[in-house]
C-alpha positions in Angstrom: -14.8 -56.1 62.4 -17.8 -55.3 64.2 -18.1 -55.2 67.7 -18.8 -58.9 68.0 -15.7 -60.0 67.0 -14.5 -58.5 70.4 -14.2 -60.8 73.6 -17.6 -61.6 75.3 -16.7 -60.8 78.9 -17.8 -62.7 82.4 -17.6 -61.4 85.5 -16.6 -64.7 87.8 -16.3 -65.3 92.0 -17.3 -68.9 92.5 -21.2 -68.1 93.1 -23.7 -70.0 92.4 -25.1 -66.9 90.5 -21.7 -66.1 88.5 -21.7 -69.6 87.9 -25.6 -68.9 86.2 -23.3 -67.0 84.1 -20.9 -67.8 83.1 -23.3 -71.1 81.5 -24.7 -68.6 79.5 -21.9 -66.7 78.5 -20.4 -69.9 77.1 -23.6 -69.8 75.1 -23.7 -66.5 73.8 -20.5 -66.5 73.0 -20.4 -69.8 70.7 -23.7 -68.0 68.3 -21.4 -65.1 67.9 -18.4 -67.0 67.4 -16.5 -64.1 69.6 -14.3 -65.7 72.0 -14.8 -65.9 75.8 -12.8 -63.9 78.5 -12.9 -64.9 82.0 -12.3 -61.9 84.9 -12.3 -62.7 88.4 -11.6 -59.2 90.7 -8.9 -59.2 93.7 -6.9 -56.8 95.7 -4.7 -59.2 96.9 -1.8 -57.2 95.7 -1.9 -54.4 96.6 -1.1 -56.3 99.8 1.3 -57.2 98.8 5.1 -56.6 99.7 3.1 -55.8 103.6 5.9 -57.5 106.6 4.2 -60.4 107.4 1.7 -60.6 104.3 2.3 -64.7 104.5 0.9 -64.6 107.8 -2.3 -62.9 107.1 -3.1 -64.9 105.6 -3.6 -63.5 101.9 -1.6 -65.9 99.4 -5.0 -67.8 100.1 -6.9 -65.0 98.9 -4.6 -65.0 95.6 -4.6 -69.4 95.2 -9.0 -68.9 95.7 -8.6 -66.7 92.9 -6.3 -68.9 90.8 -8.2 -71.7 91.3 -11.7 -69.7 91.1 -11.3 -68.7 86.4 -9.3 -71.8 86.8 -12.8 -73.8 87.4 -14.9 -71.2 85.4 -12.9 -71.8 82.6 -12.5 -75.3 82.8 -16.4 -75.6 83.4 -16.6 -73.5 80.3 -15.2 -75.7 77.6 -16.8 -78.7 78.9 -20.1 -76.8 78.4 -18.4 -75.5 74.7 -14.6 -77.0 73.6 -15.6 -75.0 70.6 -15.5 -72.3 72.2 -12.3 -70.2 72.5 -11.9 -69.4 76.6 -9.2 -67.1 78.1 -9.2 -66.0 81.8 -7.2 -63.2 84.1 -7.2 -62.7 88.0 -7.0 -58.6 87.9 -6.4 -56.1 90.4 -9.5 -54.7 92.0 -12.7 -54.3 93.1 -15.2 -56.1 91.0 -17.1 -53.3 89.7 -13.4 -51.2 88.7 -12.3 -54.2 86.8 -15.8 -54.9 84.9 -15.7 -51.6 83.6 -12.5 -50.8 82.5 -13.2 -54.5 80.9 -16.3 -52.8 78.8 -13.4 -50.8 77.3 -12.5 -53.6 75.5 -15.7 -55.5 74.7 -18.5 -57.0 72.9 -20.6 -56.9 76.0 -20.0 -57.8 79.9 -21.8 -60.6 81.2 -22.8 -60.3 85.2 -24.8 -62.7 88.0 -27.7 -61.2 89.7 -25.9 -61.6 92.8 -22.9 -62.0 94.5 -20.5 -63.7 96.2 -21.3 -63.8 100.0 -24.5 -61.0 99.5 -28.1 -61.4 101.4 -30.1 -64.3 99.4 -32.7 -61.5 99.5 -30.3 -59.3 97.6 -31.7 -59.7 94.0 -28.9 -57.4 92.0 -25.5 -57.0 93.3 -24.4 -53.9 93.7 -21.3 -54.7 91.5 -23.9 -55.8 88.1 -26.0 -52.0 89.0 -22.9 -49.9 89.5 -21.5 -51.9 85.8 -24.8 -51.5 84.5 -25.4 -48.3 84.6 -21.9 -47.1 84.1 -20.3 -49.2 81.1 -19.0 -48.9 77.7 -20.9 -51.6 75.9 -23.6 -53.1 76.5 -23.9 -55.5 80.2 -25.7 -58.4 80.7 -27.4 -59.6 83.2 -28.0 -63.4 84.1 -31.3 -64.0 86.3 -34.2 -66.1 85.5 -36.2 -69.8 85.8 -34.8 -72.6 83.8 -36.9 -72.0 80.4 -35.1 -68.3 80.4 -31.5 -69.4 80.9 -32.2 -72.4 78.0 -33.2 -69.8 75.8 -36.4 -71.9 75.1 -38.8 -69.3 74.7 -37.8 -68.0 71.0 -38.2 -64.8 71.8 -36.7 -61.4 72.4 -38.1 -58.4 74.5 -37.5 -54.7 73.6 -38.9 -52.1 75.7 -38.5 -49.1 73.5 -39.1 -45.9 75.1 -39.4 -41.6 74.7 -35.4 -41.5 75.0 -33.1 -40.7 72.5 -31.1 -43.5 73.3 -33.4 -46.1 71.6 -30.9 -46.5 68.6 -28.6 -49.2 69.9 -30.7 -51.0 71.5 -33.4 -51.9 68.9 -30.1 -52.8 66.7 -28.6 -54.3 69.6 -32.4 -56.6 70.2 -32.2 -57.5 66.1 -28.8 -58.7 65.8 -29.6 -60.4 68.7 -33.1 -62.2 67.1 -31.2 -63.1 63.7 -28.5 -64.5 65.6 -30.7 -66.8 67.7 -33.3 -67.6 63.9 -35.8 -66.1 66.9 -38.8 -62.4 67.2 -37.9 -60.1 68.4 -41.7 -58.7 71.0 -41.2 -55.0 71.0 -43.4 -52.9 73.5 -43.9 -49.6 74.0 -45.7 -49.1 76.7 -48.2 -45.4 77.7 -50.3 -44.3 80.1 -53.6 -42.2 80.1 -52.3 -38.8 82.0 -54.0 -38.0 85.2 -56.0 -35.3 85.2 -56.9 -35.1 81.5 -59.5 -32.9 79.5 -61.7 -34.4 76.8 -61.9 -30.7 74.8 -59.5 -31.0 72.6 -60.8 -31.8 69.7 -58.2 -35.5 69.4 -59.6 -36.8 72.2 -63.2 -36.4 72.2 -65.2 -39.9 72.1 -62.4 -41.9 72.7 -58.8 -40.3 74.7 -57.3 -44.1 75.2 -57.1 -45.0 71.6 -56.2 -41.4 70.8 -53.3 -43.0 73.3 -52.5 -45.5 71.8 -52.2 -44.7 68.6 -49.6 -42.2 69.5 -47.6 -45.1 71.2 -48.3 -46.9 68.2 -47.0 -44.0 66.1 -44.2 -43.7 68.2 -43.0 -47.2 67.9 -42.6 -47.6 64.2 -40.5 -44.2 64.9 -38.1 -45.9 67.1 -38.0 -49.2 65.0 -38.7 -47.8 61.3 -35.7 -48.3 58.8 -34.0 -50.6 61.7 -36.8 -52.8 60.8 -36.3 -52.4 57.4 -32.7 -53.0 57.1 -33.0 -56.5 59.0 -35.6 -58.2 57.3 -35.0 -61.7 58.8 -35.6 -61.3 61.7 -39.9 -60.7 61.9 -40.7 -57.6 65.1 -44.0 -57.8 66.7 -44.7 -54.6 67.5 -47.4 -54.2 70.8 -48.4 -50.6 72.6 -49.5 -51.5 75.9 -51.1 -49.3 78.4 -49.6 -49.7 82.1 -46.0 -48.4 83.9 -42.5 -49.7 81.3 -41.5 -51.2 84.4 -44.2 -53.4 84.8 -45.6 -54.3 81.1 -41.5 -55.1 81.0 -42.2 -57.1 84.2 -44.6 -59.2 83.1 -44.1 -59.6 79.3 -40.1 -61.5 80.1 -41.7 -64.7 82.2 -42.4 -65.4 78.4 -38.7 -64.2 76.8 -34.9 -65.7 76.2 -33.7 -62.0 76.9 -35.5 -58.3 77.8 -33.4 -55.3 75.9 -33.8 -52.0 77.3 -31.4 -48.2 76.0 -29.9 -46.3 78.4 -29.5 -43.0 77.8 -25.7 -40.7 78.5 -26.8 -38.1 81.2 -24.3 -35.1 81.4 -22.8 -35.6 84.8 -20.7 -36.4 86.7 -21.4 -40.1 86.1 -22.0 -41.0 82.3 -24.7 -42.7 81.9 -27.3 -43.3 84.6 -30.3 -45.9 84.8 -33.5 -44.8 84.7 -36.9 -46.5 86.9 -37.3 -48.3 83.6 -33.6 -50.8 83.3 -33.1 -50.3 87.2 -36.7 -51.9 88.2 -35.9 -54.3 85.2 -32.7 -55.1 86.2 -34.1 -56.6 90.2 -37.4 -58.1 88.6 -37.5 -59.8 85.1 -37.5 -62.8 84.5 -34.8 -63.3 82.5 -31.5 -61.9 81.5 -31.2 -58.4 81.1 -29.6 -56.4 78.2 -28.8 -53.0 79.3 -27.5 -51.1 76.5 -25.8 -47.5 76.1 -26.8 -45.0 73.1 -23.4 -43.2 73.0 -22.2 -40.3 71.6 
């Protein structure tokens, strides 16, 4: 039993962004042959039993919640009748609900904006909180029509220094194999600002040294995992520049951008690094944040 037998969980709230995430999730569930679980977070039950609760209009929220998941389930069924769909209205705030669901999910999917948020806000607080702390991969669905329709035939994998990269590589390779597409594995490199050329390896062409070092580290990160997945074609590229800038630029030609997240010791468990934070806000395609759980 692999993790992909677990359901794909998607948060729905009736917003345009969540409908995009729902459509993408139906396609993804169909690709992997897993059930789809739709969840709507509602705090209405907290008010149940309060005197005059009915006259305060709280039951209207319950009706809204049930109508929202009901229409989402119908939409999923129209998009692909073969995907098994279940739906639930759960009592708590959205981030708490999705984090709890992440303990028993192959992945959690959210839209890039929540209901009622300012149009200019690119990623809601729910998406950020879930991506930073979930127990499984989190996919924030964003991007243009080509990316949402998975028409590029390419998955972009950001390979970083962190020891949390193995799970991200495995996720990207499995995703590519399921889709029958290629992986564009990218490692960004930069020359130190105050570099001396006294070091014998740096004499002559310091840029070449850094590029070759990045290529070596890229190979080490991919190595055996790529050899174990011979069906997937992997392109390796070492690119000069800040990692978040490089990945955002390249995301325009990808169907999915995959980055790792390492567990840092501390009260909040998984934390988002600068790169994950930036691509969640600015990528031109859906972004998967894959935790390395140890």
